[in-house]
N, C-alpha and C positions, 0 to 999 in steps of 0.2 A: 504494499499500500504506500502511496506517495506521502510525503510529509508536507505540512502546511507551507513551509518556506519555499518549496519548489514552484517553478512556473513552467507550464506545459503549453506548447503550441499545437493547435489542432487545425489541420488544413482540410477545407471542404470544397476545393476547386473542382474536383471530379464530380461532385454532386450539386451543391448549391451554385458554384461558379458556372457550371455547365448549363444552368437554367437562364443564363443571360441571353437575351434576344440576339440572334446571329451566330451563336456558338453551337456547333454540332460535332461532338467528339466521337471518333471511331474507337474501336477497341485498342488499336495500335496507339492512337493518341493518348488514351487514358493510361496505358502502360508506360509510355515514354515519360509522361508527367509524373506518374507515381515513382518511377526510378529516380528522376531528378530530385523530387522532394525527399526521397529516402537519402540520397547522396547529400542533400543540403542539411539533413539532420533533424527534420521535422518529426517529433515523437509520435503523433497520431495523424493518420491519413484516412479520411473518410472516402471510401471507394465508390459508394453508390447505394442504391436500393435494389437488392438482388431479386425481390419479388415483383418489381415494377416493370422490368424489361429484360429481354434475353441478354443484351450486351453487358449489363452489370453482372448478371449471373456468370457469364463467360469470364469477366474480369476477375472475379473472386476465384473461380476454378483455376485460371491460369496462375494466380499467385499462390494457390495451394501447392502447385507443382514447382513453381519457381519463386520462392518467398523473397521478400525484400531483406536487406541486410540488417537494418536496425529499427525501422518504423513499425508501429502497431497499425495494421490495416483494420478499419472499422466498417462494419456493415450497418446500414441505416434502415429503419422501419418505424411504423406507427404502433401505438398500442393496439390491442385486439379490438375487434368490432364490438358494438354494443350487444349485450345479451348473448354472448358467445364465449365459450371457454378458450383461453389462450392456447391450450394444447391442441385445439382443433382448428386454429386459424391458419389457413394456407400461407398467408404472408409471413407469419412467424416461422413456419416450417421452412420456407425459402430462405429466411434469414439465417436459421441454424445451418442450412446446407452450405452457406457461404464459408463456413469453417473458421470464422475469425474468433479470436479470444475475446475481443471487445466488440460490443454492439452499442449503437446509439438508438434510443427509442424516444420519439417525441409524443407528447401528450398535451391535452388542452389545459390551459391555465385560466382562460377567460370564460366566464359564465355565458357570455354572448355566443361564443363558438360552440359551447356544449349544447345549449338549447336550440340554437339556430342552425349551426353547421352539422353537428352530429345528430340533432333532434332526439336527444335523450335527456335523462335527468342528471342533476349535479351528483347525486349519489352513485349513479351508474358509471359516470366518468371516473370517480375515485376508484370504483371497483375495477374498471378497465386498467388503470395504472397499476393497482396492486397485483391483480392477477397476471398481467403481462410480465412485470418485473420479477415476481416470485417464480413464475415458470422458467424464465430465462436463467435466473440464478440457479434453479434446480438442474438446468442443463449445462452447468459449468461455465456460463458466460459472465463476464464482467460488464456492468451496465453503466452507460452514460445516459442520463435522463435529460433530454432537451425539453425545457418547459416553454412550449410554443406560446407566443403572444403574452409572455410573462408580465412585462411592464404595463401593457394595456389592461391586462387582467387584474393586476394589483391595484391600478388606479380605480377600476370599476368596482371591485369587490375584494378588498385586501384579505379578509378572513378566509374566503374560499380559495384564493390564489395560494395563500400560505398552506392551506390544508392539502392542496395537490402536491406540494413539495414534501410535506410531512409524510404523506402516503408513499411517495417514491423513496424517501429516506428509510421508512420502516420496511419497505419491500426489498431493500438491499442495494439501492443505487450507490455507486461509488463516486459519481460526479452528478451534481445538480447544475445544469447550465441554464442561465437566465437568458431568454431570447427576446430581443427587440425586433420581432418579426416584421412589423410594419415600418420600422425605422423612424418613428415619429417622436421618440423620446430624446431629451437633451441631456448633456453630461451632468448637470447638477442634480437632475432627477435620478439618473442612473446611479450616481454615487450614494445619494440618500437612501434609495430603495434597496440597493445592495447591502448597505450597512444594516438596514432593518432586517433583512433576511438572515444575515450572519448572526444577529442577536436573537431573533425570534426562534431560530432552529438550533441554536447552540453549536454553530459550525466550527467554532474554535476548539472544540473538544478533540482529544487525540484520535478517537476512533470514528469520528463523524465523517460524512461525505465531504468532499471539497466542492467549491463553487466555481462555475465557469461563466463566460459571457459570450453571447453570439449576437453581434450587432449588424443591422442593415443600414444602408447609407441614404435613405430617402430624405433625411434632413441635412445631409452633408456632414454628419458628425459621427460616423461609425467608428473611426479611429479614436476620436476624442472620447466617445462613449466607452470604448473598450479600455482605454487608459484609466478613465474614471472608475470603472468597475474593479480594475486591478488595485487601484489605490484604496478601494473599500474592502478588499479581501478576495476577489476572484483570482483563481490560480490556473485556470485553463482559458486560453484565449483562442477563440475560433475565428477563422477568416479565410480569405482566398488570395491567391497570387494575383497581383494587379487589381484587387478589389472587384473581380468579376462576380456577377450574380444577377439574380432576377431584378427587374425594374432598375433601380439606381445602383445596385451592386451591394457587396458585403464589405466588412472591414478589410482593409488592404494590409495583408501581412508584410508586404514589402515596405510599408511605412511603419507598421506597428513594431516589427522586430528591431530595427535600429533605435526607435524611441525607447522601447523597453530596455534594450541593452546599454545604449550610450547615455540616455537621459535619466532613466530610473534605476540603473545599476543591476538589473536582473541578468543572469547568465542564461540566455536562451540557446545560443549556438556557440560552438567553438570558433576561434578567430579564422581558421582556414575555411570552415563552412560558411561563416558570415561573408567571407570574401567572394563567395559564389552567388550572392543574392542578386546582384545586377544581371549576371548571366542567366540565372534562373528566371527572372522577370522577362527578359527578352526571348529566351527559349520558349517559354509558355506562350508569349505573344505570337511567335512564329507558328507554333503548333495549332493554336486556335484561329490562326489567320486573321489577326487583328493588328493594326499598326501599333507599335509601342508608343506610349505617351511620353514624348520628349520632355515634358515639363513635370513629370511625376517626381515627388520628393524622393531624395536619396538615389533612386535607380534610374531616373530620367537622364537622357542625353544632355539636357540643359541644366541639370541639377547643380553642376559645378562649372558652368560656363561663365566666363567673365568677358564683358564687352567694353565697358567704359575704360578709358585709358588710365584714370586714377585708380580704379579697382585693380586693373592688371598690375600696375606698378606696385601697389600695396601688397597684393597677393604674392608677388615674386619676392618681396622682402620677408613677409611672414604670412603664410596661408590663413592663419587664424583671423586676419583682418576681415576677410569676407567669406570664410568657410567655417561652418559650425562643427563639422567633423572632417576627418581625412577621407577623401573619396575612395582611396585605395582600400579602406577598411571594409567597404561593402562591395568591392570589385568594380567601382566606377572610376572615372578619370577626370582630371581637370582639363577644361578646354578653354583656350584663348580665342575669342571670337573677333574677327576682323570686320570692320564696317566703317562708315563715314564718321562714327564717333571714336574711332580708334586713335590711339596715340602711338608714339614711338615704341612704348613698352609692348603693345600688342604685336607690332611687326617684329621686334626683336625676339619675343617669346615664340612666335610662330617659326621664325627662322631657326631657332634653337631646336624646336620639335622636328624640323626637317633635316637636322644635322648640318646646318649652315652657320658658320662662324661670322656673325655680322655685328659690328660694333656700333654703338649709338652715334659716334662721331663720323661714321662712314657716310659720305655724301649719298650713296645709293639708298641708304635707309630713308632719308627724307624724300628722295625721288620716288621711292615705292609708295610712301604714305601719300604723297601728292597725287600720284597716278591713281591710287586706290580711291581717294575721295572724288577725283574727277570722273572716274568710271561709275561710281555710285550715284553721282549727280545725273548721269545719263540713264540710270535705271538698273545698273548691275547691283547684285546683292551677294556679297561674298560670305556673309555669316552663315548662309545656308548652302554655300557652294565652295567648300574649302579646297576641293581638288583644283578648281579653276584658280583660286588664289595662289596655291602653291606653284602652279605653272606660270602665273604672272610674276611671282617672286623670282623664280629661277630664270625667266627670260630677262628680267631687269638686271640680273647678275651675270648674264651671259652663260647660263648653265642649262640651256634648253636646246640641245642639238636636235635638228628635225629628224623625225622617224619616217615621215612621209609628207608630201606636199600636194594638197588638193588644188588643181588648176581651174576647176569649174564643175558645175553640175546643172542638170535640168530635171524638172519633175513635171510629169503630165498626169492629170487626173481625169478619169471618165466617170460620170454619174449615169447609172443605168436604171431605168424604171421597168420593173417586171411585175405584172399583176398588182399594181398599186404600191409596190415596195421598191424603195430607192436603195441601190447598192453602189458602193464606190470601188474603183480599181485604180491603182496608181503605178506608174512606171518611172523609175529614176535612172538617169544616165550620169555617170561620174567620170571625170578625167583627172588622173593623178600621176605623180611620179614617186616611185619607191625604189630606193637604192640605185638611182640613175636610170631606171626603166620607166617608160611611159606606159600607163595602163588606162584602158578604156573599158568600162564595165557597165552592164545594165542589170537591173533587178526589179522585181515586182513586189508590191506590198498591198495591204488592205487600206492603206492611207499614205499620204506623201512622206510623212516622217518614217513610217515603217519601210517604205520603198527605198528611201535615202539611206537608212541604217543598213538595210540588206545589201545595197550596192557597195557601200564602204567596206563591209565585212568581206564581200565577194572579191573585192580588189586586193584586200590585204591578207587574206587567209593563207595564200601560198608563201608569203614572206614572214608572217607572224601566226603560226598555227594556234598559238595560245588564245587567239581571239575567239575561237570556237566556244570557250568557256564563258565569254562575256554575254550578259543579257541586260536589257533595260528593265528595271524593277519599278520605276515610277516616272511619270511625265506630267509636269505641272505648268500651266500657262496662266500668266497674270497680265491683265491689261493695265498699263501704268497710268494712262490718262483717259478715263472713260468719256470725258467731254469732247475728245477729238474724234469720237466715232470710229469708223473703219480706218482712219489715218493714225490711230493711237499707236504708241510704241508697245511692244509685247516683250515680256520677260519670260523665258522658258528655263525651267529647272529640270534636269534629267538626272535621275539616280541610276547608277550602273552597279553591277555586282559580278564577281567571278565565282560565286557560290560560297565564298568564305568571308569576303569583305565587301563593303559598300562604299561608293564615293559619288559625290554630286558635283555637277558642272552647270554653268549658267551661260545663256546667250541672250542678247538684247538687240532688237531691231524693230523698225516699223513694218518689216516683213516677217510674218510668223515662221515661214520656211527658213529664212536666213537665221533667225534667232535659234530655231531648232537645230539647224546645221551646226552652228557654233557650239552648242551644248553637246550634241552627239559626237562631233569630231573630237572635242577636248576630252569627253568621257572615254573614248577609245584610246586616245593618246596617253591619257593618265594611266589607264589599265595596262597598256603595253609597257610603259616605263616601269610600272610597279613590278611586273613579272619578268621582264627581259633585261632591264638595265640595272636593277637594284639601286636606283637613285632615290626613290621616294620612300619616306619613312612610314611604316605601318601605323605609327602613332597618329598620323593625320587622318586616318580612315575611321569613320564611325562604324 
């Protein structure tokens, strides 16, 4: 049995997180995430509801044959149905078939849900809790009792809500988890009500169950609510990676863990495990096919980005001036952003990252800064296109030998209407010189940018076979002056990848094809320099 001083993380990404709109996890996805969470050191991983769908049943069956290294896998289910024996409930039989040592059972705390949702009596709901937990304990299971809608139930009928917990306690639950299921409770309420529960149930006694918190983010306070519950005595913190979950999501473990460890002094994860937090956040984002939140606390790409020249100068002297923790502690990194607000410190810091020895008094330094600001005045944005800035920097220093020279290109587009549906077809012709050889190549695409990209690759593939691994992962177009109508300048950002790293380049022009051409060409050049010349530093690639 755990001691009261311990703190335990409980991840429910595979169940509650998967209920987010737009997320659909395959069995393979669930297993990948489970193994990553196990490697991260999460003590409890909720795998799903084995009686609800075949995929979750297969998940638990797989882990029976290939167990995780350290985490306890938890199977999830509800209390038995009204007026039915727990031993005869098929959902509970499926739960037992999952073969997990720990099970999580949710029951009703709010009298409104008992009478309206379950359409049964308050007494029968207590009987359902008692019978379910008693039966599962008789089958050798350790029980985590999730008190659904606990805080709303307490506000509506505190005596009955407390009675549901006393029933679960008497039936042998080892954890009592208070759930803010609707996410409408605020931190000061969470702390006060949690303290009331600790006192009313005598949970500080040596052999008593321990208390947990399960917060939803509908009021934007799930992390704060979880921290407030911890301060009031909760010792199990339930949440999801990146805060995924139904409606507005769950408490974000990627924010909670560093706050618990660095701010409140709890030892949640070992230092090596904690350094995997950023990678875990981004890996799960990739698996669920959602773009990472660049501005997420701690693990976001911009969490330790410094843009203002004064900030950069101060951080270089002492990171504590503008960083509340070391980014390396959670596997993130400091980024120096270059923009029209940049000072010499930004340029010098970037040069250092690229392995360039550039002194403040070097005339090239101010020349680069002046060129940077002039280009941003035209609409370029280098804070979001650091690969283009590195190429600009090296060109100014005479360190950008040409890998190829594009002499010109043409793009033709045809719009075809068939049975009322318009389809497009594009053809690009490109003329270029590579290693002294003149190349003329033609390629098709489903649009002008696709055709141009395909023509570039076709012309270069024989000289640089590594280009076969490159692909465009994002394409963004921004109109810079909407009042100019169709004559407005366009900024294009192209994100490229070789499967392991990503880099972004930028192009600006009154012609969207010209802007796209600039960004696509620089993206290919940057990638080729990365893999063939060994010139560019991996540090500069997000």
